[in-house]
C-alpha positions in Angstrom: -25.3 36.8 27.1 -26.8 35.0 29.7 -25.5 32.2 31.8 -27.1 29.7 29.7 -25.6 30.3 25.9 -22.4 31.4 27.3 -22.2 27.6 28.5 -23.8 26.4 25.3 -21.1 28.5 23.4 -18.1 26.8 26.1 -19.3 23.4 24.8 -19.7 23.3 21.6 -16.3 25.0 21.3 -14.7 21.6 23.6 -16.6 19.5 21.3 -15.3 20.9 18.5 -11.3 20.4 19.5 -11.9 16.6 21.0 -13.7 16.0 17.6 -10.9 15.8 15.6 -8.8 14.4 17.9 -10.8 11.1 18.0 -11.4 10.6 14.6 -7.3 11.4 14.6 -7.2 8.4 17.1 -9.4 5.9 14.8 -7.7 6.7 11.9 -4.6 6.0 13.1 -5.6 2.8 14.4 -6.6 2.1 11.3 -2.9 3.0 9.2 -1.8 0.6 12.0 -3.6 -2.5 11.2 -2.9 -1.9 8.1 0.7 -2.0 8.1 0.2 -5.3 9.4 -1.6 -6.3 5.8 -3.4 -9.2 6.2 -6.7 -6.9 6.5 -9.8 -6.1 4.3 -10.6 -2.8 3.2 -13.6 -1.2 1.6 -12.8 1.8 0.2 -15.2 4.3 -0.8 -14.8 5.6 -4.9 -13.3 9.7 -4.7 -15.0 12.2 -5.2 -17.3 11.9 -9.1 -18.5 15.3 -11.3 -22.0 14.3 -10.5 -24.0 12.5 -7.3 -26.9 9.6 -7.7 -27.7 6.7 -10.5 -26.9 6.7 -14.4 -29.3 4.4 -15.3 -28.9 3.1 -18.9 -25.5 4.2 -19.3 -23.0 2.3 -21.0 -20.9 0.1 -18.1 -17.7 0.0 -20.4 -18.8 3.8 -22.0 -17.3 5.9 -19.3 -19.0 9.0 -21.4 -22.1 7.3 -19.8 -20.8 7.4 -16.5 -20.0 9.5 -13.6 -16.2 10.2 -13.6 -14.1 11.8 -11.1 -13.7 15.0 -10.8 -10.8 16.4 -10.1 -11.4 17.0 -7.1 -11.1 13.1 -7.3 -8.4 12.7 -8.9 -6.7 14.9 -6.0 -7.7 12.5 -3.4 -7.3 9.4 -5.0 -3.4 10.4 -5.1 -3.5 11.1 -1.8 -5.1 7.8 -0.5 -1.8 5.9 -2.6 1.2 8.3 -1.1 -0.2 7.9 2.3 -0.3 4.1 1.9 3.0 4.3 0.4 4.3 6.8 3.3 2.5 4.6 6.6 4.0 1.3 5.0 0.3 0.2 4.3 1.1 -3.2 2.3 -1.6 -3.8 -0.8 -1.4 -8.1 -2.0 -4.8 -7.1 -4.7 -7.1 -4.1 -5.1 -10.3 -5.4 -6.7 -12.7 -2.9 -8.4 -16.2 -3.2 -9.6 -16.4 -2.3 -13.5 -17.1 1.2 -12.6 -15.6 3.6 -14.2 -15.1 5.8 -11.5 -14.1 2.8 -9.2 -11.8 1.8 -12.3 -10.3 5.0 -11.7 -10.2 5.4 -8.2 -7.7 2.1 -8.6 -6.0 3.4 -11.2 -5.1 6.2 -9.9 -4.9 5.3 -6.0 -2.8 2.4 -6.9 -1.2 1.8 -9.8 2.2 -0.2 -9.2 -0.8 -2.6 -6.9 -1.9 -6.0 -9.0 -6.1 -4.4 -9.5 -9.0 -6.4 -11.4 -12.2 -6.4 -11.9 -14.7 -7.8 -8.9 -17.8 -7.3 -10.8 -20.0 -8.1 -7.5 -18.1 -4.8 -6.5 -20.6 -3.2 -9.2 -22.9 -0.9 -7.9 -26.0 -2.8 -6.0 -28.3 -4.1 -8.5 -32.8 -2.9 -8.4 -33.2 -6.7 -8.1 -33.4 -7.8 -4.7 -32.3 -11.2 -6.0 -29.2 -10.4 -8.2 -28.4 -7.6 -5.1 -28.2 -10.5 -2.6 -25.6 -12.1 -4.9 -23.5 -9.9 -4.9 -23.5 -9.1 -1.7 -23.2 -13.1 -0.3 -20.2 -12.5 -3.2 -18.4 -9.5 -1.7 -18.6 -11.2 2.2 -17.0 -14.2 0.9 -14.0 -13.5 -1.4 -13.3 -11.5 2.1 -13.2 -14.3 3.9 -11.5 -16.7 1.5 -8.5 -13.3 1.7 -5.1 -14.7 3.5 -2.7 -12.2 2.3 0.0 -10.9 3.9 -0.7 -7.4 2.9 -4.0 -6.4 2.4 -7.5 -6.2 0.3 -8.5 -3.3 -1.3 -11.9 -3.0 -2.6 -13.2 0.1 -4.6 -16.9 0.0 -5.1 -19.9 2.2 -4.1 -21.6 3.8 -1.6 -24.9 2.0 -1.9 -22.6 -1.3 -1.8 -20.5 -0.6 2.1 -23.7 0.2 3.3 -25.2 -2.3 2.3 -22.2 -4.4 3.7 -21.8 -3.1 7.0 -24.6 -0.3 7.7 -22.1 2.8 7.3 -22.6 5.7 4.5 -19.3 6.5 3.5 -17.6 9.5 2.3 -16.2 10.2 -1.0 -12.8 8.4 -0.5 -13.6 6.7 2.8 -12.1 3.3 3.5 -13.7 0.8 6.2 -11.4 -1.6 7.1 -13.9 -5.0 7.7 -13.8 -8.3 9.6 -16.2 -11.0 9.2 -18.3 -11.9 11.2 -21.2 -14.7 10.4 -22.8 -13.9 7.2 -22.3 -9.6 8.1 -19.2 -7.8 8.4 -17.8 -6.2 11.2 -15.5 -3.0 11.5 -12.5 -2.8 12.7 -11.6 1.0 11.9 -12.1 3.6 9.5 -9.4 6.3 7.7 -11.2 9.5 6.4 -9.2 10.8 3.0 -9.7 14.0 2.1 
């Protein structure tokens, strides 16, 4: 083995050992914020059975929509258990009308008040409607003043449009208003 390949392997090993601790530190910072309350969380839907959009599906009929996989249901259960175990108070859970977001919310936060908020529906293909959805979501975030946390269960496209981040399934992004955009305070990944 050459010196260069040995060095590269050593560097990769060191990086593999450091990255989990960096992520764990970021996650702990997120939990610390949530324990304080007053935070807004954009929560990506848990794992689903399929990927991509399903145009033409009836938003009120789960047979025509993506639904959570068994892995997604288990992930949603872990989300709720961790919120409880970490003493992160929840004031309100808002969700889109899509079955997969409602199911995520109901499994994770079944003891909390859950409401539909149409601005969290999967982003419209119409640029004007999309802009209105984003504007309404930011306004709702700016208006939040609860002592617990506001959880907004939505879709990857919405979170990307609001934060610039493409979230993993079940990832929580803690956001803060920053003018007409949102800043990211912390991220928590639920496996």
